[in-house]
C-alpha positions as CSV (number, residue, x, y, z in Angstrom):
1,X,122.1,100.1,91.4
2,X,122.7,102.3,94.4
3,X,120.1,101.9,97.1
4,X,117.9,105.0,97.8
5,X,115.8,105.4,100.9
6,X,113.9,108.3,102.4
7,X,113.8,108.2,106.2
8,X,111.2,110.4,108.0
9,X,111.7,111.1,111.7
10,X,109.0,112.9,113.7
11,X,108.7,114.3,117.2
12,X,105.0,114.8,117.9
13,X,103.3,115.9,121.1
14,X,99.7,114.7,121.4
15,X,97.3,116.0,124.1
16,X,94.9,114.1,126.3
17,X,93.3,111.7,123.8
18,X,92.9,108.1,122.7
19,X,94.2,108.0,119.2
20,X,94.6,104.2,118.9
21,X,92.6,101.8,121.0
22,X,93.1,98.2,122.0
23,X,90.2,95.7,122.1
24,X,89.2,96.9,125.6
25,X,89.0,100.5,124.3
26,X,92.1,101.6,126.2
27,X,95.0,103.4,124.6
28,X,97.6,101.0,123.1
29,X,100.8,100.7,125.1
30,X,104.3,99.2,124.6
31,X,107.1,98.3,126.9
32,X,110.5,99.7,125.7
33,X,113.5,100.5,127.8
34,X,111.9,98.7,130.7
35,X,109.0,101.1,131.0
36,X,105.4,101.2,129.7
37,X,104.7,103.9,127.1
38,X,101.9,105.1,125.0
39,X,101.9,103.5,121.5
40,X,100.3,104.1,118.1
41,X,100.3,100.9,116.0
42,X,102.0,100.9,112.6
43,X,98.7,99.6,111.1
44,X,97.0,102.7,112.5
45,X,99.6,105.0,111.0
46,X,99.6,103.2,107.6
47,X,95.8,103.4,107.3
48,X,95.6,107.1,108.0
49,X,98.6,108.1,106.0
50,X,97.4,105.9,103.1
51,X,94.0,107.5,103.0
52,X,95.4,111.0,103.1
53,X,97.9,110.1,100.3
54,X,95.1,108.6,98.2
55,X,93.0,111.8,98.6
56,X,95.9,113.9,97.3
57,X,96.6,111.5,94.4
58,X,93.0,111.1,93.5
59,X,93.3,107.3,93.3
60,X,92.2,104.7,95.8
61,X,92.9,101.1,96.6
62,X,90.1,99.3,98.5
63,X,90.7,96.7,101.2
64,X,87.5,94.6,101.6
65,X,85.8,91.2,101.9
66,X,82.9,92.6,99.9
67,X,84.3,92.2,96.3
68,X,81.5,89.9,95.1
69,X,78.9,92.3,96.6
70,X,80.5,95.3,94.9
71,X,80.6,93.5,91.6
72,X,77.0,92.3,91.9
73,X,75.9,95.9,92.6
74,X,77.5,97.0,89.3
75,X,75.8,94.1,87.5
76,X,72.4,94.8,88.8
77,X,72.8,98.5,87.8
78,X,73.1,97.2,84.2
79,X,69.9,95.1,84.4
80,X,71.0,91.8,85.9
81,X,68.8,89.9,88.3
82,X,70.1,90.4,91.9
83,X,70.4,86.7,92.7
84,X,72.1,85.9,89.4
85,X,74.4,88.9,89.7
86,X,75.6,87.8,93.2
87,X,76.1,84.2,92.2
88,X,78.0,85.3,89.1
89,X,80.2,87.6,91.1
90,X,81.0,84.9,93.6
91,X,81.9,82.5,90.8
92,X,84.5,85.0,89.6
93,X,86.2,84.6,93.0
94,X,86.1,80.8,92.5
95,X,87.4,81.3,89.0
96,X,90.7,82.7,90.3
97,X,91.4,79.3,91.8
98,X,93.6,80.7,94.6
99,X,94.2,78.1,97.3
100,X,92.6,79.4,100.6
101,X,90.5,82.1,98.9
102,X,86.8,81.3,99.1
103,X,83.4,82.7,100.0
104,X,82.0,83.7,103.4
105,X,78.5,83.0,104.7
106,X,77.8,86.8,104.3
107,X,78.3,86.5,100.5
108,X,81.8,88.1,100.4
109,X,85.2,86.6,100.5
110,X,86.7,84.8,103.4
111,X,89.8,87.0,103.3
112,X,90.4,90.7,102.7
113,X,91.3,91.6,99.1
114,X,93.3,94.8,98.4
115,X,92.5,96.0,94.9
116,X,92.4,99.2,92.9
117,X,89.0,100.8,93.1
118,X,88.7,100.2,89.3
119,X,89.0,96.5,89.8
120,X,85.3,96.1,90.6
121,X,84.4,97.6,87.2
122,X,86.9,95.3,85.6
123,X,85.4,92.2,87.2
124,X,81.9,93.4,86.2
125,X,83.1,93.7,82.6
126,X,84.4,90.2,82.7
127,X,81.0,89.0,83.9
128,X,79.2,91.0,81.1
129,X,81.5,89.6,78.4
130,X,80.7,86.0,79.5
131,X,77.2,86.6,80.6
132,X,75.6,83.6,78.8
133,X,77.9,80.9,80.2
134,X,78.0,82.5,83.7
135,X,74.2,83.1,84.1
136,X,73.6,79.5,83.0
137,X,75.9,78.2,85.7
138,X,74.5,80.7,88.2
139,X,71.0,79.5,87.5
140,X,72.0,75.9,88.1
141,X,73.7,76.9,91.4
142,X,70.7,79.0,92.5
143,X,68.4,75.9,92.0
144,X,70.8,73.7,93.9
145,X,71.1,76.2,96.7
146,X,67.3,76.4,97.0
147,X,66.9,72.7,97.1
148,X,69.7,72.3,99.7
149,X,68.1,75.0,101.9
150,X,64.7,73.3,101.6
151,X,66.3,70.0,102.6
152,X,68.1,71.5,105.5
153,X,65.0,73.2,106.8
154,X,63.0,70.0,106.6
155,X,65.7,68.2,108.5
156,X,65.8,70.9,111.1
157,X,62.1,70.7,111.6
158,X,62.4,67.0,112.5
159,X,65.0,67.7,115.2
160,X,65.0,69.9,118.3
161,X,68.7,70.4,118.0
162,X,71.3,70.6,115.2
163,X,74.2,68.2,115.2
164,X,77.6,69.0,113.9
165,X,76.9,67.4,110.6
166,X,73.9,69.6,110.0
167,X,76.0,72.7,110.8
168,X,78.6,71.6,108.3
169,X,75.9,71.0,105.7
170,X,74.4,74.4,106.1
171,X,77.8,76.1,105.9
172,X,78.5,74.3,102.6
173,X,75.1,75.3,101.1
174,X,76.3,78.6,99.8
175,X,79.7,77.4,98.3
176,X,79.2,73.8,97.3
177,X,76.5,74.3,94.6
178,X,78.4,77.4,93.3
179,X,81.6,75.4,93.0
180,X,79.8,72.4,91.4
181,X,78.0,74.6,88.9
182,X,81.2,76.5,88.0
183,X,83.1,73.3,87.4
184,X,80.5,72.3,84.8
185,X,81.7,75.2,82.6
186,X,83.9,73.9,79.9
187,X,87.6,73.7,80.9
188,X,88.8,76.0,78.2
189,X,86.4,78.7,79.2
190,X,87.3,78.3,82.9
191,X,90.9,78.7,82.0
192,X,90.1,82.0,80.2
193,X,88.1,83.2,83.1
194,X,90.9,82.4,85.6
195,X,93.4,84.3,83.5
196,X,91.0,87.3,83.2
197,X,90.3,87.4,86.9
198,X,93.9,86.9,88.0
199,X,94.8,89.8,85.7
200,X,92.5,92.0,87.7
201,X,93.8,90.7,91.0
202,X,97.3,91.5,89.9
203,X,96.5,95.1,89.0
204,X,98.3,97.7,91.1
205,X,98.0,101.4,91.4
206,X,100.1,104.0,93.2
207,X,98.7,103.1,96.7
208,X,99.4,99.4,96.3
209,X,102.8,100.2,94.9
210,X,103.6,102.2,98.0
211,X,102.0,100.1,100.7
212,X,102.2,96.7,99.2
213,X,99.8,93.7,99.1
214,X,99.9,90.1,100.1
215,X,97.6,87.4,98.7
216,X,98.6,84.0,100.0
217,X,99.2,81.4,97.4
218,X,99.1,83.9,94.5
219,X,102.6,85.3,94.0
220,X,101.6,87.4,91.0
221,X,99.2,89.5,93.2
222,X,101.7,90.0,96.0
223,X,103.6,93.3,96.0
224,X,106.4,94.2,98.5
225,X,105.4,97.6,99.7
226,X,107.9,100.4,99.3
227,X,106.9,102.0,102.6
228,X,107.8,100.6,106.0
229,X,106.4,102.2,109.1
230,X,107.3,101.7,112.7
231,X,105.0,101.6,115.7
232,X,105.1,105.1,117.2
233,X,106.0,105.1,120.9
234,X,106.2,107.7,123.6
235,X,109.6,109.1,124.2
236,X,108.9,108.7,127.9
237,X,107.0,106.5,130.4
238,X,103.3,107.1,130.8
239,X,100.3,105.1,131.9
240,X,96.8,105.5,130.5
241,X,94.5,107.8,132.6
242,X,90.9,107.1,133.6
243,X,88.3,109.7,132.9
244,X,85.0,109.4,134.8
245,X,82.1,111.0,132.9
246,X,78.4,111.5,133.3
247,X,75.7,112.6,130.9
248,X,72.6,114.6,131.7
249,X,69.1,113.4,130.7
250,X,67.7,116.7,129.4
251,X,64.0,115.8,129.9
252,X,64.5,114.8,133.5
253,X,66.6,117.9,134.1
254,X,64.0,120.2,132.5
255,X,61.3,118.7,134.6
256,X,63.3,119.4,137.8
257,X,61.8,116.2,139.4
258,X,65.1,114.3,139.8
259,X,68.8,115.0,140.1
260,X,71.8,113.0,139.0
261,X,73.1,111.7,135.7
262,X,71.2,109.9,133.0
263,X,74.4,107.9,132.3
264,X,77.8,107.4,133.9
265,X,80.9,105.6,132.9
266,X,84.6,105.8,132.5
267,X,87.0,106.0,129.5
268,X,90.8,105.8,129.2
269,X,93.0,108.4,127.6
270,X,96.7,109.2,127.5
271,X,98.9,112.1,126.6
272,X,102.4,111.7,125.1
273,X,105.2,113.0,123.0
274,X,105.7,110.4,120.3
275,X,108.7,109.4,118.2
276,X,107.3,108.4,114.8
277,X,109.3,106.9,112.0
278,X,108.8,105.6,108.4
279,X,111.0,104.8,105.5
280,X,110.3,104.8,101.7
281,X,112.4,102.6,99.4
282,X,112.5,104.7,96.3
283,X,114.0,102.0,94.0
284,X,111.3,99.6,95.0
285,X,108.6,102.2,94.5
286,X,109.8,102.8,91.0
287,X,110.0,99.1,90.3
288,X,106.4,98.6,91.6
289,X,105.3,101.3,89.2
290,X,107.0,99.6,86.3
291,X,109.7,102.3,86.0
292,X,107.3,105.3,86.0
293,X,109.5,107.8,87.8
294,X,107.1,110.7,87.3
295,X,104.3,108.8,89.3
296,X,106.9,107.7,91.8
297,X,107.7,111.4,92.4
298,X,104.0,112.2,92.9
299,X,103.6,109.3,95.3
300,X,106.7,110.3,97.3
301,X,105.5,113.9,97.6
302,X,102.0,112.8,98.7
303,X,103.5,110.4,101.3
304,X,105.9,113.0,102.7
305,X,103.0,115.3,103.3
306,X,100.5,112.6,104.5
307,X,102.7,110.8,107.0
308,X,103.6,113.8,109.2
309,X,100.2,115.7,108.8
310,X,97.5,113.0,108.6
311,X,94.8,113.6,111.2
312,X,94.2,110.6,113.4
313,X,90.5,111.1,114.3
314,X,89.8,108.5,117.1
315,X,87.6,110.1,119.8
316,X,88.3,113.5,118.2
317,X,84.9,114.9,119.1
318,X,85.8,114.9,122.7
319,X,89.5,115.6,122.5
320,X,90.2,117.6,119.3
321,X,93.9,116.3,119.2
322,X,94.7,118.2,116.0
323,X,98.3,119.1,116.8
324,X,101.2,119.2,114.2
325,X,104.7,117.7,114.8
326,X,107.2,119.7,116.7
327,X,109.9,118.4,114.3
328,X,110.1,116.7,111.0
329,X,113.5,115.4,109.9
330,X,114.0,113.8,106.5
331,X,117.2,112.0,105.5
332,X,117.9,110.6,102.0
333,X,120.2,107.7,102.4
334,X,122.1,105.6,99.8
335,X,123.0,102.7,102.1
336,X,120.1,101.5,104.3
337,X,117.2,102.8,106.4
338,X,118.1,104.0,109.9
339,X,115.5,104.1,112.7
340,X,116.6,106.5,115.5
341,X,114.2,105.2,118.1
342,X,117.3,104.2,120.2
343,X,117.4,107.9,121.3
344,X,114.5,107.0,123.6
345,X,115.5,103.6,124.9
346,X,116.3,105.5,128.1
347,X,113.0,107.3,128.7
348,X,112.9,111.0,128.8
349,X,112.4,112.0,132.5
350,X,109.4,114.0,133.6
351,X,110.1,117.6,134.4
352,X,108.2,120.8,134.7
353,X,109.5,121.6,131.2
354,X,107.6,118.8,129.7
355,X,109.0,116.2,127.3
356,X,109.3,117.9,123.9
357,X,112.5,119.9,124.4
358,X,114.4,117.0,125.9
359,X,113.0,114.7,123.2
360,X,114.3,117.0,120.4
361,X,117.7,117.2,122.1
362,X,117.9,113.4,122.5
363,X,117.0,112.8,118.8
364,X,119.7,115.3,117.7
365,X,122.3,113.7,120.0
366,X,121.5,110.2,118.7
367,X,121.7,111.3,115.1
368,X,125.1,112.8,115.8
369,X,126.2,109.5,117.3
370,X,125.1,107.6,114.2
371,X,127.0,110.1,112.0
372,X,130.1,109.4,114.0
373,X,129.7,105.6,113.8
374,X,128.5,105.2,110.2
375,X,129.9,108.4,108.7
376,X,127.9,110.8,106.5
377,X,129.1,109.8,103.0
378,X,125.9,107.7,102.5
379,X,123.6,110.6,103.4
380,X,122.7,112.2,100.1
381,X,120.9,115.0,101.9
382,X,119.2,115.7,105.2
383,X,117.2,118.6,106.6
384,X,114.5,119.4,109.1
385,X,111.7,121.8,109.9
386,X,110.7,122.5,113.5
387,X,108.5,124.6,115.8
388,X,111.5,125.1,118.1
389,X,113.9,128.0,117.9
390,X,116.9,125.6,118.6
391,X,119.3,124.6,115.8
392,X,119.7,120.8,115.5
393,X,122.9,120.5,113.6
394,X,123.0,116.7,113.4
395,X,119.6,116.8,111.6
396,X,120.9,118.7,108.6
397,X,119.9,122.1,107.4
398,X,117.0,123.8,109.0
399,X,114.3,125.0,106.5
400,X,111.4,127.3,107.1
401,X,108.4,125.2,106.0
402,X,107.4,121.7,105.3
403,X,106.9,122.6,101.6
404,X,110.6,123.6,101.4
405,X,111.6,120.3,103.1
406,X,109.6,118.2,100.6
407,X,110.8,120.2,97.6
408,X,114.4,119.7,98.7
409,X,113.9,116.0,99.2
410,X,112.2,115.6,95.8
411,X,115.1,117.4,94.1
412,X,117.6,115.0,95.7
413,X,115.5,112.0,94.5
414,X,115.4,113.4,91.0
415,X,119.1,113.8,91.0
416,X,119.6,110.1,91.9
417,X,116.9,108.6,89.6
418,X,117.2,110.7,86.4
């Protein structure tokens, strides 16, 4: 079957802001073409485009360590005792018997799970359908946990310090008795529980089909995402900038007894024109949706709107960085994805005309160079929408609005998938 990809290329000017922070709170940076540039991580872009896409589709996937807690909350809402509900929900995680997947001290899982929002209800239904056997095991585990905690507290009272063995024993208090109690459930019932829980873990919705999921050591739950997204980088060099700020203490100010700030500090910001790129593998999306081309079209439409227009709200209250792209170029390809970031390997130089105009011209020239080298026979269609008055002939037809661009792209996809 002929490959089918949708490449989305964006030139987007962002004002003085801090859209994506590193662990020190400074804007993320990257070195490309020998110079340091502002960067937005791909994880950042995927998160915001995914949540906007889910809002449009009306369906969510949840990434969390709190699956047992969410399931326990549903069980208590139907009359379960809180302690029994949590122990039961935790045993469902153990029932999956996935190597490396366990429980944390906080009561959740030790790794993030990415599941359809409906999965929590499904797991609660499993618990309700096997309530007798699970509550019996949960009761035994609760008793063992209480005894182990009492023993640990008594031992701690006899010693001024805790040795390594005591620390290990306390860490095992929450999981050991649960695992022991669960293993006392008859093997046939444990096998049924494992099958039921894994069936839930393997569920996928539109969001998971698009963005993928990886659960180590459980191949049936792993989904290769149809969407790949690059880190967005500045088309030019640019360091972060330091903003010194102060805050007034209103009561001191009103009293007129003192002058000066109630608080002072500094924050880092940057401003940049970014090149943003993502690609959607249409064939893989349809496969992930078990051949449902209608849903694949809905997902594609939602993504093509979410990726360019998703609001990235970091520090928005003090910067209001709500700009839209200067250019959105979409190409439907029948060979392979093509990232055009090479247009900016040589950084756009600083001029009094800014960076946007030169960035648009560089992207157009680079696309033309690709067309000469690769030919255009594998471009099923390409077009662009722009705030500029300039015609960018290497980027396909110019259309008036993003709605027109998306409609045209979807028509091309329909032609190649129907």
